[in-house]
C-alpha positions as CSV (number, residue, x, y, z in Angstrom):
1,M,88.0,99.6,77.1
2,E,87.3,99.2,80.8
3,K,85.8,102.1,82.8
4,S,87.9,103.7,85.4
5,V,86.7,106.2,88.0
6,S,88.8,108.0,90.6
7,K,87.9,110.2,93.5
8,D,89.6,111.8,96.5
9,I,87.8,111.7,99.9
10,T,88.4,112.2,103.6
11,V,87.5,109.1,105.6
12,D,84.6,109.6,108.0
13,I,83.3,106.2,109.1
14,S,80.7,105.9,111.7
15,D,81.6,103.9,114.8
16,K,79.1,101.3,113.7
17,T,80.8,100.6,110.4
18,T,83.9,98.4,110.2
19,I,86.2,98.3,107.2
20,V,85.6,94.6,107.0
21,E,81.9,95.3,106.4
22,V,82.9,97.7,103.6
23,S,85.1,95.0,102.0
24,K,82.4,92.4,102.2
25,A,79.8,94.8,100.7
26,T,82.1,95.4,97.7
27,Q,82.6,91.8,96.9
28,K,79.5,91.9,94.7
29,Y,81.2,94.2,92.2
30,Q,83.1,92.9,89.2
31,S,85.3,96.0,89.3
32,E,88.5,96.2,91.1
33,I,88.5,98.8,93.9
34,Y,91.7,100.4,95.0
35,L,92.4,102.6,98.0
36,K,95.5,104.8,98.0
37,K,96.8,106.4,101.2
38,S,100.1,108.2,102.0
39,V,101.7,107.0,105.3
40,N,104.7,109.1,106.4
41,G,105.2,110.2,102.8
42,T,105.1,106.7,101.4
43,P,102.0,106.0,99.1
44,Y,100.3,102.7,99.7
45,E,97.6,101.3,97.3
46,I,95.6,98.2,98.3
47,N,92.7,96.3,96.7
48,L,89.7,96.9,98.9
49,K,88.7,93.3,98.5
50,S,91.9,92.2,100.2
51,F,91.5,91.9,104.0
52,L,95.3,91.8,104.5
53,G,95.6,95.0,102.5
54,L,93.0,96.7,104.6
55,I,94.8,95.8,107.8
56,T,98.0,97.2,106.3
57,L,96.3,100.5,105.4
58,Q,94.9,101.1,109.0
59,L,92.2,103.6,107.9
60,R,91.2,106.2,110.5
61,N,88.7,109.1,110.4
62,G,90.4,112.1,108.8
63,D,92.6,110.1,106.5
64,E,92.9,111.4,102.9
65,L,92.3,108.6,100.4
66,N,92.2,108.3,96.7
67,I,89.6,105.7,95.5
68,R,90.0,104.1,92.1
69,T,87.6,101.7,90.6
70,V,88.2,99.8,87.3
71,G,85.7,97.6,85.5
72,E,82.2,97.4,84.0
73,D,80.4,98.5,87.2
74,A,83.1,101.1,88.2
75,E,80.7,103.9,88.8
76,E,78.3,101.9,91.0
77,A,81.2,100.5,93.0
78,M,82.6,104.0,93.5
79,A,79.3,105.3,94.7
80,D,78.9,102.4,97.2
81,V,82.5,102.7,98.5
82,V,82.2,106.5,99.0
83,S,78.9,106.1,100.9
84,Y,80.6,103.7,103.3
85,L,83.8,105.6,103.8
86,S,82.5,109.2,104.0
87,Q,79.4,110.7,105.5
88,T,79.4,113.6,103.1
C-alpha cells in the first residue's frame, strides 16, 4: 500500500522563491504531490509537478492550501514542499 501524507498550510513564500523553483525541486521525488486550494468557493487540486496546474492555481502569500503526497517517499516530499511554501 502506498504511503499518503496530508497537511494544511498557509502559503508564505519569500520574494526570492518562485513556484517554478518549487516544482523543479520536487521533480526528484517518486511521489505525486498535490496542492488543493479553494478559489471563490470552488476547490482546485493540481499536481505540483505540472507547470500548467501551477499557473492555474495562482498561489499568493496568505493562501490556505492542503498538500497531499502519495508514494514511497511521501514524507520526504511533504517536508520539502512545506519548507518551500511556508516559512513556519
